[in-house]
N, C-alpha and C positions, 0 to 999 in steps of 0.2 A: 353503724353507720353502713347504711347500705353498698354495695359495688357493681351495682348495677343503676341504671336511668331510672329515675323516678319523679311524677309529676303531679302537682295538686291543682285541679281547678275549684271553685265551688259557688254553690247558688242556693242561700238561702229564700224558700219561698213562703207567699204569705197566702195563710191560708190553703194551704194546699188539699184540692179535693183527689185523694190515691184512689185512679179505677183501676179493674182490670182491664186487658185487650178486648177489644169487645171484637164483632162478628169477622166471623173469617169466608166469607162465601157464603154467608145465610148459616144461623143458628135454630137449635130448638129449645134446650135447654133454659132455664131461669139462675145467670148469673149474677150471683151475691156477694163474690170478693171481692174487695175493693184493697189493691194491689199499689204497692208502691212500684214506679218502676224506674225506667234512667231519669236523672237528672235532666229536664229540658229548660234551656234558657227561656227565661220568657222578661217581660218590660220589668228592668231590675230593681234590686233590691240593693241593701249595703256592701252585694259582693263585690267584686271584679273577677268575675267569669271571663275566660281568655275565647271568644270567640272571632268570625271572620266575617267579613263584609256577606252580604248575599243581598240575592232578590225576594224582597218579603212583599206577600201579597196584598192588599188592601184588605181589613177586615171590617166585615159588617156585623153591626148590632144592632137589634131594636131599641126605641129609645128608654125605653123601661128601667133598660139598666143602666146602675151608673158606675164610671171609670173606679179603679181599685187605687188603692193608694200611696202604691210605689212606680216612679215611671223614673227608673235611674237615669243622671245625666253624670253622673260625677265618675270620671277611669283617672286615674293614677296612672294607670298604663300609656303607654304612645301610642299601643297597635291601634288598628280598627277595631270597629264595635256596630257588631249588624242592629239595622232598623230592628228592633222585635215590635210584634202583633202587638198591639194595646189589650191588656189584661182589663178584662168590666166582670164585676160581681152584682148580684141582683140588691137593688138598694131596699131599704128597709122602710123610706119613706116612699108617696106616689110623686114626689117630682124628679123630674127628668133635663137630662142636660144633653146638648148635641156638641159642645165642644170643651176643649180640654187643656190650658195653657199651665206648662209648665218651667219655672227657671230656676236657674241655680248659677252660685260663683262660688269657684275653689278659691284655696288663698293662694295657688300656685297659677293664679290668672288662668283658670278654668272656666267660663264660660259655654253654661249649654242649655238649651231648650227644645222644647214639646209642643209640638199644637198637633192637634188630632179634634177632625169632625167628622161624624155621623151622624146621616137623617134618612129619611123618607122622603126623595124629591117631588114623587109620584105617586099614583097605586103601585105595590110592589115591585118600584126600584128605590135602590139604596144606593148613597153617594158615600163615599170611605176618603178623606182627605187628610195629609200627612208631611208636615212641617219637620226636620227634624236639624239643629246642629249642634257643634261637641268642640272643642277648642284647646288648646292649652299651650303658653304663650309663656311659663319658665321652661328653662333649658338642665338638663341635669349637671352638676357640678362636673366636669375635667373632660366631661364629653364634648362632642360636636352638637351645631343648634340641636335641638331636639325635639323644637315645638311642631303642631302638626294642627289639622280642621279636617274635619268632615262635615259634607250637609247635604240633607238625602229628601227626598219627594217625592211621594208615592199617591198614586190616584187610581182609584175604582170605583165600577159600577155592579150592581148586581140585582138583574130582573129577574122575579119571581112568576113564571107561567102556574096553570094548570096542576101541571105533573111535570114540569123541569124548570130547572134554575140556569140563567145565560148570563155569566159574569167577564167581565175585562180591565184589568190593571196595568198600570205604566208602573213602572218606578224607576228613578234618575239616582244616580250616587257620586258623589266628588270628592276624594280622598286626597288631603297632602300630607305628607311627612318629609320627613331626611332620613338619608342614612349616618344617622349619630354613630354608630359602633365602632368609635377610636379617639382617641387619645391626641388631640392635634398636639399638644407638649412632645409626645412622642415621636411624632414626623417633622417637629418644628418649623408648622405652619399652622396658618390661620387659613380654613377655606373660606372661599365663598360660598354663600347658602345656593346658591344656582348649581352649583357643582355637584352639591348631593343631595337636591333635593329630586325628589320623586312626587307624581302627581298621577289617579288613576280617577279615571269616567268607567260610569258602569251604568247600563240602560237595559230594561228590562219590558216588555212587550209579550204580555198574553190574551188570550180567551179559552172559555170553557163555558162547554153543557155538560148537564148533571141530572140526571132523574130525579122526581123525589116522590116515587111509590111509595102507597104506604103497605100495599099486598105486597107480604113478601115471598111470593109466588112466581110476581112480574120479571121481566127481563128489567132487570137494572143496567144500569150503562152509565160512562160520561167518557168526555173527551175532552183534550186539551191542546191547543197550539200555540206554539209560542216564538220569541227571537231574543236573544240575551246578545248585548255586546260590549267586550270591558276591552278599555286600551290604557296607554301610559304614556307621557309627553318622549317617551325615548323612539316613539312610531311602533311600539310592540303591542297586539291587536289580536284578539279571538272573540268571531262570533260564531253564533251556535242556534242553529234551529231545529226545533225537536217537536214531535205529535205522539201524544199518549192518548192509550184506548184502553177502557177497561169494561168486561162485560159480562154477566154471570148470571144464572137461572137458578132458583133454588125451587128444590120439588120434593113430594112424598112418593116414592117408587115402592118403598117394602118396607117392614117393621113400623115401629114407632119414633122411631128418628125421623129426618131429610137430609136429602143429599143433595147436592148442587154441583154445576160445572159452571166452569168459566174460561175467559181467553185475556190474555191482558197482552196489549203488542204497542211497538213504543217503534220511532227512528228518532235518532241523532245525529245531525250532520255538523260537524266542525271548519271553519278555516281559519287557518292561521297565520302571521306573516309577524317578521320582526329585521330590522334592518341587513340582514343576512340570510334567511331565510323566508321559506312560502310553502304553505302545504295544506292540502284537505285530508277528511279523515270522515266515517261513518258509522254507526251500527245499526241492524234491527233486530230488534227484540220482541222474544215472543214467548208467549208462558201460558200455555194450555194445564187445566188442572182439573180434580176434581174430589170433590170434598163429601164428608159426611159426619152427622152430628148427631147425639143423643141427651139422654140427661144428664150423664157424667161424664161424656167423653165429645172431643172435636176433633177432625181428622181430614188432613187436607194435602194433596198429593199430586204435584204436576214436574214438569220440568223446563227449564229456563234454555232458551236457545238464543244465547248471541253472535252475530254475524256481522263482523267490522271490516270492512273494505277503506279502500283509500291510501295511505300511507302504510299501511302495516293490516293484511288482509290475515284474518286468520275469524276459526270459528270455536264458541266454547258453550260445550252442554254440561249442564250444573244442576243437582235438583231442586225442587224446591217442595221442601215437604215440612209440614207443621203437624203437632201432635197435640193435647191437653187433656188431661185425665183430671179432672173433677171430683174432689175426694170430700169426706167429712162435713155433708149437705156444702158441697160447695165454698168449704172454708180453706180448701188445700187446694190447689192448681200447680198439679208435676207438670210441664213442656219441654216439650225437645223441639228444634229444627233444622233444617239441612240446607242451603245454597249454594250463593256463589255467582259470580258473572265479571264481564268487564265492564270496567270505570276509566273513564279519560282523566290523565295527568297531563290536563290543559293547563294553557295560560291563564287561567282564568280560576282553576282550584287550587293551583298551586299557588300563586298569589294570593289569596283569598288565607291560605293558611299559612303564608310567610309573607307580608309585603316589602321585606327586606331584601330579596331576591333578586338577583340580576336579571335586567331586560331579556337578556338571551340565555332563555336555559333549554335543553332536551323536553320532546314532550311525548309523551306513550303511552300506551292499553296496559293498565294495572287488571293483572287477570289472577281471579279469582277461583281455582277448581273446586273448595271445598273449605266452608264456611258451617262451623256445628255451633249451637249453643244449648246447653241443656239446665231445669235450675226447676225453682219450687216458689210459688210466692203463696204466701200464707195471711190472713186474718183470720187467726184461730184465738186473740184476745181482741176485747175491744180499744176500740182508737186505737192500735197498733200495726201496723202491714209492715212486713218481710217481706224480703227479696231474695237468694242466694241462686247461683248458676255458676258453669263452667262455658268458656267458651273457646275454640279453635279455630283457627284458619290458619291457608297457606295461601299466601299471598308472592304471588310474583310479580317482580316489578314495581316494588314497593316506593314510594319518593322517601327518599334523606336528603335533609337539607345542609349543607357543608358547603362551611367559607368557601368565598373565589378569591384564589391566592392570585389569580391574574387582577385583581384590583391595587390599587398601589395603595390603599388604606386599608383593608382586610377586612372591608364594612358591606359587602355582600356578597349573598348566598348562592352556589348555585346548586342543581340537584345531581346523584347520586342514584342511581336504582339495582338495589338488589332482589333477590327472592328470598322472604322473610317466613320461618314460622312463630306462629302467633299464638299465644296461649294464654290465657287470664282467668281470674278467678273473682267473681262480683257480688257486691253484698249491699244492699241499703235496707234502711227501715227509716218509718215515719211514726209521727206521734201527733194526734191534732184530740185536743179538747174543746169543744163549742168553737166557738169563735175567739177565745181566748188565748191560747197556748199551741203552738206551732214546731216542732222537732222533729231536726230530721239529719238523716246522716247515710255518706255513700263509702264505700271501701272495693278497690279497685285495684290487684298486683297481677300486672302482666311478667310475661317473658317471651322474649324476643329471638331467634335464630337465626343471622342473617347467614348468608351462604356465603358470602367473600369479605364482606366488611366484618372491623373486630365487636363490630356495636353496631345497633339500628341507632344514629345519630339522634340527639335530641328527642329519641322518646321518652313516652312515661314507663315507668316501671311499676311504682306504687301511688297508688291518689286514696288521701284520706279527705275527705269533706264535710263540713257541720257545721249549724245553725238553728238558730231558734230566732223566732218572733212572735210578743206577747203583748193583750192589747188588755191592761192592768187597767183601764179604766174606759167607758165608749170612746171619747177622743182620741187617748194618746197609746202611737202603737209605737214598740220598741223592738231593736232589731239588731242581733249582733250573728257574727260569720268568723269563720275562721280558715285559711286554709295551709296547708302544708305540701312543701315540696322538697322529698330530700335529694341529692346530687341524681345530676346527669349529667350527660358527657356527649362534648363535642372533637371534630379532628380538626387537630392544629399542625401544620406542616412546617418543620427547621429543619432550615440546611439539606430538604429532601427529604428528612424522616417523618414521620406520619408518630404524634404523640398524644395521648389523648387526654381534653381537659376538662377536668372534673367542674361544672356549674354547681356553684355550693347550695345546699341544702338553704331553703329559708321557711319564714313562717311568720304568715298575713293576718292579724289582725282588726277585724272594721264594727265600730259601732254607728247605731242609728237611730233616729226617733222625729217622728214625725204628730204634729197635735194637728186636729182639727178645729178651727175657729170656728165655722159655721159649716152650712149645706154645701155651700161655692170654694171657698178659702181653707186654705191648709198653707201649714209651712212646715220646713222641713229641717234637720241638719244633718252628716254624716261625717264620720270618722274615721277616713283610710289608711289604711297600712298605718296603724298606731306604733307599731315599733321604730317604721321608718326605714325598712330592710330594702335595698335597692338591689333585687333580687334581678336575675337575668331570664326571661322567657326563650330568647335567642343567644347565644357567642355574642360578648359584646355588646348587646343590649341591653342596660338594665332600666329598669323601671321608674317613677320620680316616690318618692319617699314620702312622707305622713303629709296628709292635705284636707283641710277642716275644709267643707263643702256645706254652703248653706241656700234657702231658694225658699219656693213660694207654688202653691201651684193653686190654680183659679174655675172650676166649669160654668160653664155660663149655658 
């Protein structure tokens, strides 16, 4: 048994095209390394990765692409799920579909549906529309009512000019859940649903401009302006106005390689209010940098200047440096990065990470003066991609979730802040054989060194993820995944004395299958959490047990 916090999440990726990180302010050498990076949540498979609600932009796809087979709608967890971007893959046939509908129903009364539309509504003008619903109406035994519901809408337009692209997006999301993290029999009560109910409303708007120059020596540039607002039923809200801009120019001043200069800039403004407090804060960010690249190397050197104003004025200068060395005919990439910066631990970010937190929590800037990562990516063996790295960061004012003891039923979380050193070893690997077999695994070992707290509460110390997707015949796709999480720890106070509560380790196994009846109609089945473990994502918040999920999808 491990004596530190251990966490697992999993993602099995269908037909995963592992790719190496591309240009950093322009480059000249021909990269041939196909490397697996960190797991990136897509429209799911039969896994149950923990993702938080966010404002995803609309996706624009040309009509000759068709939708990939997996769009996850089944979640055994009662936590919130992000609207993922639509995954599309090239169709072998010539048929094109602009609409995609998927419906499923779980054995725990968990309906889910997804609708996506992508079309070219005028010359070089594309429309994207998405609707999603996910809910569960079966309670977890012994605990307070645990039903939840998520509804989301996203709408986007994209227009292609001769040299630029203009985009606009609108996203709305409504999440309803219960603070079910207690056993009513322990308190001899039957709570009214309204007493433990919470609802979040999120809206996001943004518009962007990006150049489409083919000439690498042109002045490449982009800009995005946007507004996000999140609120809850307890009159807590946060407004976020932002502007981001980026420009760089690639040149050949000397030697056989290329050189580049660039500038990133951004402004963020936050306005926060709850029933007791109100305030505002902002940040100005400037990142000037220069770059060099050749046949076997790439180097970028810059400095990030973050200047915060408002409720906590401060300035942070952090390096923004990256270097890559390409060896063995670009089959091996040895890299290192140095970074840092300020990040807002506000109502939106905190409630995204833990929707069961109290409506009133302290908000503050998280300060990372140094963040270092070094590793190797390799494609030395055909069809196998490998990656290993070490990571270190000194994070001041890291947010740690702890039970709010002021609450009568100990069913909400507040936030403690601590200065934490974070060291990690990361490794992942992938194997893909044509379009028939895809295997992937990831390992992460973390070590946290808090300055004041006994532990980095609820933080992961060890992670292992694995999964497989197999296409034995043209119309059948099988998927399997596993998640393992060792013990983690949460603080529990008893008579004024702090005790460590171990969150028990768990193993989660999942199986699924999808059968393509014809080019448009597909049926699927999933078996989630096969061994029925009601493990805890947060202290006193178990997930649902075994659930069978089935449904169909239709393209038109």
